[in-house]
N, C-alpha and C positions, 0 to 999 in steps of 0.2 A: 596388525592390519591398517594404514591409515586411509581415509577416505578425501577424494578430491572433487572440486565441483565442476559441472560440466561447461562452465564458463571461464574457469581459468583464473578467478581473481580471487579465492581463498584459500590462504594456508592449509596443507594437509592438517587433519586433525583424526583424533581417535575416535572410536566407536561412541563412548559414553559422552563425548562434547557433541557430536552430531545427532545422538539421541534427543538431547533437551534443544538443539539450537533450531532444527527443522530445517526450513529456508538456508542455502549459504547466504553469506552476506553479499556477495556479488548478483543475486537473485537466481544462480543456478542450483541444481539440486546434487546432493552428493552421490557418488558411487564408489566403491573399492579403487585403489589405485591400479589392481588387477584382480580377473575373478581367479579364486581357488580352483583349480583343476582336480576333478576326481577320476581316479583311474581304476582300473577294472578289479584290482583287489578289495579297494574300499566298495566298491559297489556290492561285490560277493558277500562282504562282510555286513554289508545295512541291509541286505535285502531282506532278513527276518526280524528286523528290529521293530518293537511297538513305537508307536507316534513319538511317543515323548521323549525315548532313547534315539530315535533318528534326528529329531530335534535338535537334540545336545548336538550330536556329531556336526550336523550343518551350522549349527550357530558358532560353535568353535572355530570354522574356518572363517568366520567374519568378526567375532568378538574377542578379542585377548587381552582386554582390560576389564574383565570381570573373573573372578577366580573361577574354575571350573567346578568346584564345590558347590558355589554360589549360584552359576547359570545352571546346574543340574537340578536344583533345587526349585528354580524358576520355572523351566522346563516341566518338571513332574509336577507343580501346580497348576501350571498352566493348561496341561493337555490330559486333564483327569476324566474317566469317563461320568464323574458326577457334575462335570461343565458342561461336556458334550454329552448331553442324555435326551436329545430330542430326535435319534433315529427314524426312519421308516420302522413300521411293523415287522416284527420278528429281525429286525438288524441288531447288531453287535455294538453298544454304545463303545466297548473299549478299545474299537477299532478308529474312533474319533473321526477319520474319512473312510466309511464304506465304500466299496466299489459294487453299485447295481448294476449288472449285467442286462439290457433290455435284449440282445438278440447276441450269437455268437459276434466279437470282434466289434463290437458296438455297447458302452458303457456310459453310465453317470457316476462322475466323484461326488459325493454328497460330503459338501462342505457347510451346511446350513444347520448343524446338530446342535450349534451352541446357543447361547440364551437370548440371543434377538433373532434365532432363525435365518441368519444371512451367513454368507461365508465373509463378511467384515470381522465377524467374531474371532476368525483362526489367526489373524495377526491382531487383532487390537485386545484380546485379553492377554496376549504376550506383552503389548505395549506397555497395559496399564501395571503390570508387574515391575516392567524394567524400569519405568517411571518411578514408581514407587521406591524401588531399590536404591537408585543411583541418587534420587533427592535426599533419602535417610542418610545414605552414606556422606553427602555433601554438606548438610544443613539447610538445604536449599528448598525453595518451593517454587511454583509454575503457574503460568495461567496457558493454556490449551485456547486457542482458536482454529476453529475448524470451519468446513461446509459439507454439505452433504446433498445428494441429490436424492436419499431416500435411506439408504442402510448404514451407511459410515456412521451418522450422528447418533442413532440408538447403540451402536456397537462401541463407540467410543463412549458414550454416558454409561451404558451398564459396566464399562470397564473401568472406568474413573471415580464412579458414585462412592461417596462417602470416604475416599481418601484425602488424607489429611493437607498433604502439602499441595495438590492439584484443585485448581477450577476449570471449569469448561467451558467456554463460550462457544457455540453451535450454530451457525447460521444454515438456514434453508431456504428454498425459493416459496414463497405463501402459495400457501393452497394448490401445491403441485406434487404434493408426496400423497400416498394413498392414506386413507382414514386410519389403518392400522399402524402404517409408518409413524403418523404424526402423532398416535396415542403412545405408540412406544416411546417417545421422545417428551413429548408435552407433559405428560402424566407424571412426568418423576418431580418428585417434591424435595429432593436432596439440596442441602443449600449451596453445595459448591457447583451446581448445573445449571447453566443459564442458555434457556433457547431463543433464539432471534430469529424470526422470518422476515426475509426480506422481499420487498415488493418487486418481483422479477424472475430470472432463471435462475438454475444454479452456476451457470457462468458468471452472473453478477457477484454471487455470493462468493465465489473461487477467487475472482478479482480482488475484492475487498479483502480477503485473508491473505493475498500476495502482496497487495498495497501497505497493508499494515507490518507485515512480516519485512520488508523492503525498507520501512522507516526504523532505521539503526537505532536511532535517539528512543523513540518509543518502545521499540522491541526490547530493548537493554533496560529500561525504567519499567516498564511492567512484566518484564522476563516471561515475553512470549514465546510459546512453543507449538508444536503442531502434532496431530494425529493423521491429518489427509496423510493419502499415499507420497506428499512430497517427502514424509518422516522415511528416510532408507530402512527403518527397522520395521515398516509396515510390508516392504516389497521383500526384505529379508525373510519374514516370517511365512511368507507365501512360496518361497522356493519349497520349503520342506514339501508339501503336497503334492508338488510335482515327481519328487523322486518317490513318493507313497504312492501314489496313484500307477505310477510306471512299475514298480515292484509287484502291486496287485493285478496288472491286466497281463503281465508277461511271466513266464517259466525261467526265462534265460535272461543273462544279460546281453546276450547276442541279438534279441529282438529289437526293433524300434517300434515306437508308439506315435501316435498323433494326438494333440490337445484340442480340443475346441473352444473358446473362451468368449462367452459375451463380454464385451468390453466397451466402457464408458471412459474412463480418465487413463485407461491404458495400465495401470497399476499391476493387476493381476496375471495380464499377458506378460507385462514386463518381467516379473517373477519366471514365468516359463520360458524368456529368452536367456535370462540369466543360469535358469537349471542348464538350459542348452549349452551356453556357452562354458560351463563349467565341466560338460562332458556327457550329460545324460543322453541316452541315443533316444534325441526326438525328432522324426523325420519332418513333422511338418508341426507348426505352430499355426491353426485356422482364428482367425478373429472374425467375430460376429457383434455386427452392427443393427439397432433397430433402425428407424426412418434418418435418424441423424447420422449420416453415412460419411462423416468427415474423414475416419480413418481407413473405410472401406475405399474410399475415392483414391485415398494416397497409396495404399497397395495395389491398386489398380493401374493408376496413373504417375504417381510420383508428384503429384500435386497435394501440398498440404493448405486447405483454405477453410479454416476457421469460419463458422457462421456468426452471423450477429444475432442478438438476443431475436430480435423482431424474426429471422430466418429459424431459430432453432424451434423444431414441432416438440408440442407436448404428447405425450405416446402413453401406451398401456405398458410399456416397460420402463418407467419413468427416471430407475436407477440410472440409464442411459443416456439420458436426455443432457447430453452434454456436447458442446463444439469443441472447446480447448480442453484435450486432454494434456494433464500435466506432467504425465509419464513419459509422454511421449518423446521430451526433451531427452530422458538419458538413454532410448534405444537411437536416436539421431545422434547422439554423442558417439556411440558406438562404429555407427554407420557412416559416418563421414572421418573414421580413425581417430577417434577421439581429439579431434582438433576443436580445442574451445572458442580458438577465434571465429570459425566458421559457424559452429553453435550460436555465439553471440551475434553474428551476421544475420543468421537465420532468425533468430528468436526478435531480434530489432524490428524487422518487420512484422512480425506476428503481434508483438507487444504493440506496433503502432497499427493495429487494427487489419494489417494486410494477411499474406501469404508466402508460402515461398514455393518454387518449382525445382525439381531436380531432375524434370526431362533433360536426355543429353548429355549427362553428368557422368563422372566415373563412378559417383555413390549410385545412382541408379542401377548401375550394371553390377553393382556388389550385393544389391539387395537381395536376390534368390536365394544367395549363400546362407542368410539368416533364416532359412525357409518359413517362411510366411506365405500365407493364402487369405483370403478374407471373403467375406460374402454380407448381405445386408436382409431385414427382415420387415414385415409390415404387421399392422395389427390382424388383416385377415390371414397372414402366413402364423403368427401365434395361435389364434384360434383354431386355425386347422390343425397347428401340431400339438396343441393340449390335447385335443380331442382324438388325435390319431393315438397317441403314446397313451391315453387311457384306456381305448378302445383296444388296442393291440396288446399291451404291457401290464394293464390295469396299475400304471404308476402314473401319479397326479405330478407334473411340474410347475412352475410358475412360469410367469410370461418371460423372464428374462433368458431362464434355461430353455424356454422355447425355441427362443431366438437362436440360440446355439444348436438345437437338434436340427433345427431346420438349413443352418447355414454346413453341420458336420456332414449332414446328408450329401450337400452337393460336393464333398471334398472327401470322401473315403477311397482309401485305395486299397486295392485286394491284397490281405496277407498281413498289413499293418494295421492293429487295433487300434480305435478310435475313441477317447476318452472327452466325453462332454462335461465341462467343470459345471456342477450345478451351482447357483447363486444363491437362492433363498427356497423358502418354503411358501406352497401355493397362498397359504393363507394370508399372508402381506399384499396381497393382491387380489383377495375374494371376488371383486366384481368384477374381473375379468374371466377367472374362473368360473363362476356362476356363470357369465354368458356364453362360455364355451361349452361348459358341461352341465348346465341347468342345474346344480346341487352348490352346496356351501362346503369350502375344504374344511377338514379337521383342524383345531389348533390346541396346544398343550393348556390341560385344565387352568395353570397359575395366569395364561393370560385371556382366559374367557372373561368377556365383559370389558376389556380393557379401554374400548372407543368411550366407555360412557363415564369413567374417571375424569376428576377435574384436571384441566390442563394448565399449564403454567408456561406463556411466550409473548416476548415483545413483540411487535411488528415494527419495522423500518422501513424507510426509504434505501434504495442502493446506493449508501452514501459511507463512507470510509470514516467521516466524523462522527456521524451519529454511533455507527458501531465502537469507536474509538471512546466515545462518551459512556456507553456502558459499561466499558472495562474499566475506564478512569473509576466511574463513580461505584462499583462493586470490588475494588481491590485496595 
């Protein structure tokens, strides 16, 4: 399996090389040269597999430069009930991603049972073990540079903390994450973890990561890698739970399902797109945004118009307060027939601060074949949905999952199960939960009082040079 760049200017590479490299040298994102296809026989064989065994089957479709026995050991270690133990009361941690049925045909897929209580753990824990394995084999080290709007940062840091060959430099928007999210990151005292708060929005932090990654000399000198979903391994790992969710919500492989995915950087739903391209019977992929509705606007109109920092709204589902969705480029690459020149043309407009418009083109005509629908949600919608789900089902959901439930209800099709991907546990957004329900969400005992722990973070302007200086000083 070789991987190519969405912008066409990078030589095809193997999995382990792109794992460590992150962003392609031409500024594009890596994707497989072709998606593997999963037929009826394999679907039938996989239906009853436990999560770690299903992960191995899928990862072997994308990874051929790690021996099967070693990849199996990595999957077994990653997807263990000891790691994913924070499931709902009465749930089975051994399921890793239990399915909660709210009513017939309407489900939540629990993805937030890992150490940081967010779905990012599902991929980040795997990434940590893959990094450790490849770096040890090669006798190398790496400096991870990432940006987070809330959950990626803590998931990455918990996955990489204490690893001898890895340092993590994580950017976050100053003051815009929830107190719990900040505490999860900033309270870590591990010497290989460096938290950097950027005066600005998430998009400012993400732009810095891309700028540093596009400085070939600096990237090579300081061995800069990525854990954001620009790293293909993150998306690859997330493909697994679409298959697991499909098997949990159906009884035969003749059935179709729909998934609703709260979306910020388009990584999670991009994994669903890839699962569908591989042959998983997905009737519809429903994208849910908050007030920052750039992606909803595209799927409704064909216009992709990222907002400025001043236009990006601060909301109660902060992990989705994103204007430029990095992984959207991967989907558009497929949409335009894998025409790298067209992707370069479109993203030259975006990178220059503009937008692109596919109305009246063959590409927009092709869009319905990919099965997407979309919708948006507001703070009032979130409060109402959290109350309604609690009142009806005695299930407490976080703000981002509430966005998903609200939009999913607008796109249900009779006879087709709807699966909403849960993104985080409610305690991460306790302030809004209290506003909605008048009570405090529960939290695991080991995370009690985390907000009172000493915090370690460096605050900088939205400056590439200031971030480079921190990396230089600590490497």
